[in-house]
Structure formats: structure tokens, C-alpha cells
N, C-alpha and C positions, 0 to 999 in steps of 0.2 A: 461619250463622256457624260457623267451625271452633272446636274446643275450645281453651280458653286454658290456659296454664301454671297449675299448681295453687298456686304460691307467690305471695306479695305482689309485685306488679310494676307498673312503669310500662312499657308495651310499645308500640313502634312497629313495625308488621308490614308488611313488603314481601312480597307474595305474587306470585310469577311464575307465572301460570296459562296453560297452553296454550289457544289459541282453539279447537282441534279435538282431540277425544279419540278415539283408536283403540280398537278392541275389546280386551277383556282376555281372558286365558286362551288355551287351545289348542282349535282347532276339530277336528272329526272329520277323519281323514286320508283323505278321499275325494279322488281326483285333481282334482276340480273345487272342492274346499273347502280351500284352503291354510290352514295354521296361522300365526298371528302368533307371532313368536319371543319371546313374553312382552311384556306391556305395559310392563315395566321394562327392556327391552333396552338403552335408552340411559341408564338411571339408574345412577349410581355413587355410593358413599359418599364422605365426605371422605377423601382419600387423598394420599399422596406419590407420586412418579413411579416407574415401573419402572426399576430401577438397572442400569447396565452397568459392566463393569470399567474401562472407559476414561474414564468420566465424561462421555461424549459427550452433549450436551444441557444440561449445566450444572445449576444448581439448579432443581428442578421447582416447588417451592412446595406449597401446599395447594389442591386442587381438588375439585369435585363436579360432577355433571351430571344432567340430567333430559331429558324428552322434547323440550322446545323451548328448552333453555338449557344453559349451563355457567356455573360461578361459581368465583372464586378468593377465598381468605380471608387470604392472606399480605400483608405490607406494611402492616398496620394499616388495611386497607380491605376492603370487599366490592366485587368487580367482577363485574357480571352481564353475560353475553354472550348476547344473543338469537341463536338459530340462524337465519341468513338465507339460506344457500345460495349457489350460484355466481353469482346475479344481482348480488351485492354483492362488489366486488373485495377488500374487507378487512373485518375485524370492526368492529362499532360498539357497544362495551360502554358500560354506564352504571356509573360507579364512585361509591360512597358512602363517605365518611370522616366519622365523627362528630367534630364540632368542639367541641360543648358540650352538656351537659345541666344546665339551671339550674332551681333552685327559687327563684323570685324573683331576688334578686341573688346567691344562693349557688351557686357552681360545684360540681357533684357529682362531676365527673371528677377522678381523682387524677393524680399526676405520673408514675406507672409503670403498666405493663400486665402482666397475667398471662394467658396463653392456655392453654385446655384444649379437648380435642376427643374426641369418640367418633365412631362411624361416621356418625351422622346429625345431630350437633350440634356447633357450634363456639361457644366463649365467649371474650370478652375482659373481664377484670375490671379495673376502674380506679376507685379510691376507693370510693364507695358504689354504683357502677353496674356492672351486668353487661350487656354488649352480647351478645346471643345470636342465633345463626342456626340455624334448624332446616331441614334438607334434606328437603323433602316431595316426594311424587310430583308434585304440581302446581307446585312451585316452591320458592323460598327465603322463609322467614318470619323477619323480623328483629324482635326485641323488646328494649326497654331496661328492665331490672329494677332498681327502686329499692326496697329493703326498709326504708329508714329516711329520714325527712325531718328537716330542721332543726327544733329545738324552737321552737314558736310561729310556724311558717312560715305566711305569708299571701302569696298572689300566684299568678301563672301558673306552670305547668310548661312549659318550653320545650326542645325538641330542635332542635339546629341541625346540619345535615349538609351538608358540602361535596360538590358534584356535579361530576364530570369526564366529559365525553362529547363526541364529535363530532356527535352528534345535535342537532338544533335544538330549543330550548325557549324559552319567553318569558323572556329574560334581563333585560329591563327590570325595574327594581325594582317589586315588588308587595308592599305591606304585608300582614301576616297579620291581615286584618280580616274574613275571610269563609271559609266552607267552599268549597273549589274543587278541581278536578282539574288535572293538568298533562299535556300531550301532548308526547312526544319524537318528532320526525319526521325523516325523511331529507331529502335535498336536493330531492326532488320533492314534498315535503309529505305523504308517506305516514306514518301513525302507526306507529312501530316499538314503542315502549314507552309505555304509558299509566299515569300515576300518579293513582289514583282519589281521590275525596273521602274524607277521613278522619273517623272518629268516635272518641269516647272513651267507655268504660264502666267502671264500677267492679265490685267483687266482688258487689254486690247486683243487678247488671244495669242499674243506672241509667246513662243514656248522654247524651251531648251532642255536637253538632258540634265538630270541631276546626278551628280557623282555620289556613289554609295560606297562606304567602307565600314570597317569595324575594328575595334581593338578593345582589350580589357573588358569583354562582355558588354560592349555598347555598340550601337549602330549610329553611324554619322551620315547625315544627309547634307550635301553642300550644293548651294545654288551659286554658280560662278559670279564673281564680282562684275564682269563685263555685262552680264544680263541684268543684274540688279541695278547697275548705273543707268541703263536706258529704259527700265521697266516702269510701268505705271501700276501703282498699287490698286488692288491686292495682287500679291504673288502667291501662287498655289503650288505646293509640292505634293505630288500625287503618286505615291507607291501603292501597290495592292497587296493585301494579305489575304490569302484564300485558304479555305478548308477543303481538304481532299477526303471524300468518303471512300474508304479503301475497300470495303467489302460489304456483304449483306448483313454483317453483324453490327453495323452502325446504328445506334439509336433505338434499340428495341423498346417497345412499349411493355412495361412491367405488368400492368393490370388495367382493366377498364370496368367502369360501372356506370349505370344510367338510371335516373329516377325522373318522376314527373310531378309537377304541380298541377293538379286537376282543376284548380279554380282559375288560374291565369293562363293555362295551356302552354306551359313552358317545360322544356327538358333541361336537366343538368347532367352533363357528362364529366366524369373524372377519369384521369388517365395519368400514367407516369412514363418516363423515358429514361433510358440508361445513358447517362453521360459517359460512364465507365461501369465496370462490373461492380464497383464498390460505391457508386454514386448515382442513385435514381432521383430524378426531379418530378414534381407532380403539378398538375393544373386542374382547375374546375372551370368548365365552360357552360354558360347558360345559352340555350338556343330556343328558337321557335319549335313548334311541334314537328316540323319537317327537317330539323337540324340546320336550318338557315339562320342568318343574322346572329351569329355566335359572338359572345362577349366573355372574355376570360375574367372571372371574378376572384379567383384564388390562384396564387402562384407560390411555389416554394422551390427555388433553384439553388439555394445555398450549397456550398461544396463540403461543409464540415460534417453533414449527416446525410443519410440516404432515406428516401421515401418511396419504397417499391410498391406498396399496396395501399389502396384507398377504397372507401365505400361511401355512398351518398344516399340520403333519404330526405323526404319532405315531412314537415310537421304542421298539420293543418291548424292546430290550436293556437300556434304562435306565428303562423304564416312565414316560415323561414326554412331554408335549406340547412341541413346539418351534414358536415363531412366528418368522416373518421379517417385519419391518416396516421401512418406510423412514422416515427422519427427515431432512427437508429444511429447510435454512436458506437465507438469502440468498446465502451464500458457499460452502456445501458441503452435501453430502447423503450420509448413510451408511445402510447396512442393518444393523439390529440382529437378532441371533439371541437369542431369549428363551425359556428353558425353564421349564416348570411341571410339577411332579410330579403324577401322576394323582390323588393323595389330597388335593391342596391345596384349601382352602376360603376363603382370604383373598386379597383383590384385591392384585395387584402384589407377591406374595410369592415371586417367582421369581428367576431368575438370567440376566443378560444379557451378551452379548459383541458386539463390533463388528468388522465388516470395515472396517479403519481407512481412512478417506478422507483424502487430502491436500487442501490448499486448491485450490479451483477444480474439484474433481471432484464429480460428482453420481451416486450409485448409487441406482437406483430400480427399480421393477417386479420385486420379488423373487418367486421361485417356488421352493418347497421340497419335496424328496423325502425320505421317511422309510422306516421298515421296518414290517412287520406287527406286530400287537399281541402275538402269542404267538411271539416270535422272539428270537434272540440278537444280531441286528445292532444296533450302537450308534452308527452314524454317519449323518449327514444330508448331503445334497447341496443346496447353495444355488446358484441361478443368478440373474443380474440384468442389467439394462441399465446401461451406464456412459456418461456424457457429460462432456466437458471444456468448461468455459465460464468466462470471466472476467467475464461480465455477469449472473450470477445463474442460477437454475435454468432449464434449457432442454433441449428435445429437439432436439439438434443433427443436422445431416445426416450426421454421421460417428459415430453411436452404435456402441458395441461390446457384445458379450455376454461376461460373465465368469462364473466359477463358483468355488465353494469347497467343500472337504470338511471337515466339522467332527466331531470325536470327542466325543460327549456323555458318555462315561464319564470322560475326562480333562479335559473342558471346554477343549479346545484345537483349533486349526486344524491339520489334516493338510496341507492346501494352501489358500491364500487368494487365489491369483493365477492361476487357470487361464484362459487366453485361449481361450475357446470360439470366438469369431469377432471378430477385430480386424484389419480390412483397410483400408489407407490409401485414402481416397477413397470407400469404400463405407459403407453404413448398415445397421444391424441393429436389429430391434425385436421386441417381444412374446415374450420367452423364456417357455417353459412346460416343466416337467419332470413326468414321471409321479409320481403321488402317493406311491407306495411301491414299493420293489424287491421281488424275489421272496423275500427273507429270507436270513439267513446273513451272515457277515462279508465275503463276496466278491461278492455280487450287485450288479450295476450299475444305473444309471438312464440314461434317454435324455432329452435336452433338444432341443426343436425351437424354431425362431424364423424370422422372415422377414428376407430380406436384399434390398438394392438395390445394384446395382453403382455407382450414381452417374452412369451414362451416360444421356443423353437417350433417351427412348423405351423404356427397359428397364422390365420389370415387377418387382413384389415376388415373390420366390421363397421356397420353404420349404427349410430345411436342418436337419440334425440331427446330433448327436454323442452317443456313448455315453460316460458318465463312470463310473469305477470308484472304489470306496471307498479305494483306495490313492493316488488322485490321478492315475492314468493316464486317458487318453481316446483314443477311436478317431479314425479319419480322418473328414473331413466327408462327409456323405451328402446328396445332393439328393433331396428328396421333393416331393410335390404334382404339379401339372401341369408338364409340361416341353415344352409346345407352342409354343415360341418366345416372342413378345412380346405375345400377344393379351390376356392377363388378369393382373390382380393376384391373388396368393394371400395372404390376410390373416388375422392373429391365429390361427396354428395352435395347436391343443391336442392333447395326447397322453395316453394312458392305456394301461396294460398292464404286463406283467412277464414275466420268464423267456423272453425272445425273442419274445413275442407282443404286438404293439402295434397301436393304431389312432390315426390322426391325422385331425383334423377341422379345417376352415377355411372361411372365406367367400371368394367370388370375385366380382370386378367387372371390367368392361372396362378395359383400360389406356389411358385417355384422357390422364391426367396423373398425376404423382406424388401419392399419396394417403396421408394419415396416419391415417385412421380405420379402422373395422372393418366398415362397412356394405357388404353385397354383394347380388348378385342370386341367388346360388346358395349352398347349403351342400353341401360335398363331403367325402368321407371316403376313407381309404385304409388298407388293412392293410399293416403293415410287419413283416417277419420279421427279427429281429436278435438271434441268440444271443450270449451273453456273450463267446464266443471269436472272434467275427467282427469285423474292423476296420470293416466298413461294413454297413449294413442293406440288405435286399432289399425294394423297394417293390412292392406289388401294383397292380392297376388302380384308377384313380380312379372313385368311384361317387357319383353325384348323389343326395342324399336329399331336397332341397327346392329349389324354384326359383320365382321370380316375374319379372315384367318390370320391376320397380322395385328400387331399392336399399333393401331392407327387412330383411335378415337381419343379426343381430349376435350374436356369441358372447360379447361382454363381455371384460373384462381378466382374469378369473379362469379356473379350470380347470373348464370346462363339459362334461367328459367323464369317465365313470367306467368301471371294468373289473370284470367278474365273475370273481373269482379261483377260484370253484368250478367253473363250467362251462368256464372258459377259452375261451369261445366268444362271449361277449356283452359289448357296450359300450352305455352309455346316453349320449346327447348331448342337452343342453338348449340352446336357442337362442331369441333374441328375434325375433319377427316384428312389426314396428312397428304394423301395422294390426290384428292379431288377438290377439297376446299371447305368452306363453311356451309353446313347444312342446317336448315331451320325446319323443325317439325311442329305442326299444331296437333295437339292431342285432345281427344274427347274425354268425357267423364270416365270411360272404361279404359283409358290409357291407350286406346288405339290411335294410329296416325290418320288424321283426316286430311292433312295437306303436307306436302314436302316440297321445299324450295332449295335449290342450290344457290344460296344468296350471293356467295362470293367464291368463284372458282380460283384454283391456283393459277397464278399469272407469272409469266417470265420476268416482268418488271416489278410488279407489286409484291410478288412472292406469295407465301402461304398466309391466308387469313386465320386469325385465332384470337384468343382472349375474349370470347363473346360475353355480352351482358344483355339482358332483356327486361323490359318493363311493359306496362299496359297503358294505352290511351283510351279512356272511356268515352271521349267525345266523338272520336272517329272510328271506334271499334277496330283498333289495330294494335300491333305490338312493335314499338320501336326497338331496334336491335343495333347495338354498337359493338365494334371490334377493331382490331389492329391488323396491319400487314407487316411482314418481316422482310420484305425485299429491299432493293436498293433505294426505293423511295419509302420512307417510314411515314405512315399516316394512321390516324384514327378515322374510321369510317362509320357511317350510320345508314340504316335503311328501315323500311316500314313493311311489316307483314300485315296486309289488310284482308279482312274477310271479303269473300266474293259478294258483289252486289247482285248476283243472280239468284241468291237464296231468297225466295219469296213464297208467300202463301196467299192465294187469291181465289175467291169463289167463281164458279161458272155454272151454267145451266139454270133451270127453273126449279122452283120448289113447290111441292104440294102443301107442305106444312113444315114450318121450322126452317132454320138456317144453320149452317155448319161453318164454324170459324176455328182458327188456331191461335194459340198464344204461346209465349215462351217467357222465361225469366227476363224481366225488364224489357218486355216487348221485342226481344231479339228475334230475327228471322229463323227459319228452320235449318239451323246448322247441323251438319253431321256431328255426332258426339254430344248432342244436347240432352242432358238428363231431365230437364224440366219442360219438355215439349208437351203441350196439352191440347186435345181437341175438345171443342165445346159446342153442344147443341143448345140452341135457344129457340123459344116459341114453338116447341114441338108439341106432340100430344101428351097431356098430363098422364102420368102413371102408366104410360104405354111401354110394353116390352120393346127394347131398342137393340139394334145390331149395328156395329161399326164395320163398314166394308172398306177394304183397301185394294187397289189394283194398279196396273201400269199401262192399261189400254182403255180407251173410251168406246162407248156404244150408246145407242138410243133404244132401249128395250122397254116396251109398254108394260105397265103394271096394272093388274086388275084391282079396281077399287070402286065399290058402289057409289054412284053419284059423281064420279070424277074420271076424266080421261086424260088429265094433264100429268099424272105421275109417271115418271120414267126412271128406270134404272140406268144411270149415266155411265156405269162402268161395264166393261166387257165381262160377262160371267165367266168366260174361259180363262181370264187372267185376273180374277178377283178372289180374295180370301176374306173370311170373317175374322177381323182382329179381335173383337169383343162382342159377346152376345149375352142375352138374358139380363141386360141392364135395364133399369127402369128410370124413366124420366120422373122428375118431381112434380109438385103441384103446378109449377109454372111452365112445365114442359122442358126443363133444362136437364142436361146430362153432361158431366165433366169427366173426361177420360184421359188421365196422364199416360203418355206413351214416350218413354225414353228412346231417342234415336241412336242406335249403335254407330260407332265411328265408321264401321265398314259399309254403311248404307250409302254414303255419298261418294261422288256426285250422282244423283239419281232424281227421277221424277215420279211421284206417287200421287194417285188420285183417291179421294176419300168421299164417302157418302154414308149417311145414316138412314136405315130402313126401320120403320116402326110398325108394330102390329097393334091395331086398335080400330074401333068403330067398324068391326066386321071385315076388315081387309088390311092390306099393306099400304103404307104411305111412305114417302121419301122426301128428304131434304134436297136442297141444291148440292152441288158438288164443291169440293175444295181441292185446288191444284197446288201441290207443294213441290217446289224445286229445292231439293236438299243439296247443300254444298258444304 
């Protein structure tokens, strides 16, 4: 039994307890041991709604949420919403409104109510009664506190509560003559909410069964007069109201995104959950770099609108997180931009603005680009899908892609009406923008999306546009496969900055027009797009995964991340329905340098999906976030870290000069590095120089007048000349850029420079490179 309130009380406790409990805490960050994003990821305190300047959404009310429920406290009632998932077309709440608390014939409720709340407790005071709701990890506990009874009172204590629900329960009149439970069921007879047998106990621990009955849509709880007469206050009435998770369809996560504040080393994860098919709720949770110490800073769980898709970015110039989330009603749908200062610790204490929607317009599928954490850029670029419909929310066959530029310093739109792609008769879907630009006030973003001409037999194609912070944009560039009408190119994702981008998508045969994201192959493409160019230059299409069935899905979020340090690597996460969540690290040539099955399909957790990826420049790793769709719904996170075995270190002795290696931002010799460079220093000036590479070592003397110390450190039988006929400069230096193809690693190569000068050969020390 849970601890009781310490004061004198008559309490009726409704405890909404999840049928299944997920693990608590954070697991070790092994690629095969994903971390749960905190057991309280879906828990939120009693809160009002996130506000926006246009008042879009109306009065939010008071809400709280837990692992398998959400609940509202406004309007004089408690409304409990079990999380049902998309198997149910709409919510099936159970609402309780206290009608009467009687001591015998004396009504203890007053004629007025006073409400008070803290984070985890809500109270209504009326007359001699305090109706109290405690938000617990396992549910909502309701108690009725009576601190004074009428003088000379004799008789039963009776609580009468009106119940309103679409769920079925035995509405035929049942007198309160026995202890009994009540089952609330759906149309198929499945129990959704169970109201357990109640007991009463006093301050000394004495207890008695509570009689339960119902009539005229109300539940009656009766504590017998004989027990009341001998009891010492408080007296507690304790029924249980439980949520039954019926199938693996309960509480699907609608989308996931993750971003990083590079200055304070924090992550922000945004995600949504299906209360029902027509009602998604969303959260934003700030964590440490390893997904630990999570704190929910944004919650929208109201039931009148749905929030299925969200996106998040950081803005270095104003030191704030910005969320973009959709708010869809039956007659309109808008995208809200919501900013949260990096030091914020209170839920929904941010600032919102709206891309204003007219009636019959639905703005959905937002994707948001920000700026690096240590940067002066103060604008974000938002892109979204737009549909016009007079019959409610719909993905029409004539969707368009729009964009907006928002100034976070002035809290105003620079442009809110950029037509990225709006072609009569054509359709556009799945917009995705790179997570952050290169930094500075003028750095652009690139948005990619899929288009369909509307003509029969045509496939989905990929197109892109560059968007600038001043509101200007480039010409339309066709990306992806351009081999006629054979295949659909689906759900493109982009990552990169400063002219260097990669696009990933799934592909399936063009049999018919297809609205999903499942494909037979996962394809990638390098795109060179400097800020001054009106169009991008696409490289060859590279296949990184393939099956004979439609098994691959990238999800709706940004499932690709870019390494801004090496400027050569991208990480892609994708779902393979039979095996699980796979994460590939790609090199500059789009070859796979590392592959990890980060989350296999599990009988309990189900299939992992909806991945999102960002980059951690302090630890040289890629945070990955995703959801699972099994009986235990969770958002998970893990870290794909570069191997610490990638090193470049000198060995042997040198006759003259020394050989060293460098990479972009002092990165180790990773496979797939485009900017790996070998450097000779203090060699012979103006000498003809040769770069040797091999995979075996030896000690072969070299003939040099006046010296016997020079040795060829590489085995001649396993050595090749990488570059010859180069000349050192006046100081004896020679720089030789050598891109490392993705297919090289993991391997170990040895290097040495041989120079011809002063009448003979001389050689540097060796360089041992472990490429990973």
C-alpha cells in the first residue's frame, strides 16, 4: 500500500497504474545496449500550455501526463485519458466529477470552490472538503480530505461521483451493498480501465471493505457507519483505477528529432506519442551528452489538437533552443516556432510564434535548421508541407513545400511565405533541411523533398533548394536517381554545411503512386553546393543497403548527421523491419566505413524506428535517438563513437627530416577522410622526394656517402611509391594530401619519405597509421 497523506482525511484514491513497467535509468552506451531516455520521459507536472503570440490553440487548461496516461484538471472535473495508440480512432477518457460528499444526511461540499496547484498536486477546496489529486509516476491519486465532521455525527460516509465516458460499464442500477470492482471496456469487450475493489482504513490501520454501487451514471462509495463510529481520522477510501495496454499498438511515437548545444554540451530530444489515432502529444527533453539527467522543458498534451511531427535546432547567436511543432485541428493546422533559453528549467516557460494559417490550410511536417552553438548567427530556417482542404486534415495530391526565415533576436519573421515548391497539378512531400548551417549571419541552408508531377507512370523524384538567411533562395536542383521512370525516390534526408552535403533516401520500384517510405534499397549521394552557386552539383548515387523486399525506412525525421570536424563523414540511421535499427558511418566518397546494428528487433521492445542523428563535436561521436513500437513504448538514445584505435605515430630513426600526418581539425586517420595529409618537415631543401607506403616493416640499409644510419624501414616487397618526383621547398618541407577511401579501413599502413640529394639517398623516420 502506498503512503497516505499525513493529515486527517477521508480519501478516495484513483490510481492509474501502467500494466507494464519499462526499465529505469540509463544503460551503458555500448552500441548494442541502447539507453532508455529516462523512465519519466512521458511524465509532466501539472502545467498550462506553451503560449504563442497569436493565441493559436485557445485556452489550454491544466494537464499532466504519465507513462500510460494524461489527465486534465480544469472545468471542475478530473478527466483521465488512457494512452491507446493508433488502433483507436479517438480518445476514450473517463471523467470524474464529484457530486456529493455526505456525512449521513449532511452535505459537506460548499457552494464555492477554490483551486490551488503545485507541480505534482492539484486541490479543490469546497466547504469542509478538500478534493486532492497527486500526480504520481504510476498514475493519478485522488483523495477527499475531511478534517471536521458534524457534531454527534452517526451514519455512513458517502462519496458520489458522476462518470462520463464512451467506454462501456454496467450502467444498470447497482446498490452499494457489497465490495465490488467495475470494468470499463471498449466496443469489443476489451477492458481499458478497471476500477478495483475499494477498502477503507483509519489512522490506526484498521480497515473495512467499502461498498461500491452505481446509478444514473454515478459511482457511489460507502464507508459503513459502524466503522466510521469507531475510526480515528483520517479515514481513507482506496479503490484502484488501472490502465490496460491491450496490444503493441498502444502509444506509438510519431516522430523523433535530436539536436545539440555545442557550447554547454547538452542534447535536446523532441518526440510525440499517440494517445489515439487522432491525438498525438509532444515533449521536448533536455539531457546531458549521454542522454542522462533528462528534464522535460516543453509539453503539449491537450486533447483538442494533435501534434504528430516536431523538429528542433539550436541557435548560437541567441543561445536558445527552437522547436517547430505542428498543431492540427479539424479545420486548420499551423506550425508553431517555440524558443527555450538554454538555462531554462521550467516546463513551458518559453516563447512561441506562429506561421499564421488561414482557414482550410494545413501546415504540417516541419523541419528546422539552426546555427552552431558557438556562433553569431541568430536566424532559423523553417520548412514544411502545406495542404489546402475543406474537409479536414488531409495529405492532398497537390501538397506544396513552403519555408520561412525567422529572426530569433527580434522575434519576427524575415520571410514567412517562401514558395519552395508549389506547382499546379504536382505533389511535394517529406521536406528535410540540414540541421545547422556553417555559421555566421550569411550562411545558407539546403532543403530537400520528393516531388511527383501528377502524371500517370511518373515516379517520385528528389529536388532541393538553397535558402539564405535574408529570404533569398536558389534555383531548383534535381537530385537522386534520374534514370527515367523506373523507381520511386522516397523520404530524402540531408546533412552538411558550407557547400558539402549528403542526401540519403530509400528506393522502390515504380509500380504505382506510393505515399509511404518503405523501399528495397538505401541510397546516398554527395552534393556540392557552395553558397554562391544557384544550383547544386550532384555526385554519383551510391547504394549502402539492399534487400529483395520493401524493408528499409528512414522515418519522418532527420536520420542523417554530419561531422563538422573532419568535413568528410556522415552517419545514417535506418530501419530494417526484420533485423532492427542499423547505423552506418559514411566517408567522403559515400562508402560505408562502419556499420552497427544499434537496436535489434526485440520480442518485448518491438521494432526500433523513427531515427534521428546529430553530431557531438566535443567527443567526436554521433548521438542517435529512436523509438520502439513493442508493448513497452520508449524513446531511446545511443552514441556512435569513432574508434580510439585510429592513430598516426612516428617510429624508427631519421637521417634527415621527419614525417608526420594531419587531418581536418587534427582528426585521427579515419577511413573515408578526404583531408588526410602527409607532411615532410626539415628534409633536404629542393631535393627530389618520394612517398612510400607499405604494410610490412623491415630494416634495409641505404647507401649514402658519409652516413650509415639511413635505413629503409618498409619491406620493399610490400611497398609502393605513392607519389614521386615531388620537390621539397627551401625549408625542406613537402605537403602531400592523400584522401583515404572508405574501403581502406580498418587497416594499418606504414609511410616513409625517401629523398635524392647530396649524391645519394636519404630517408625520414617512419609513420605508423592505424586507419579505422
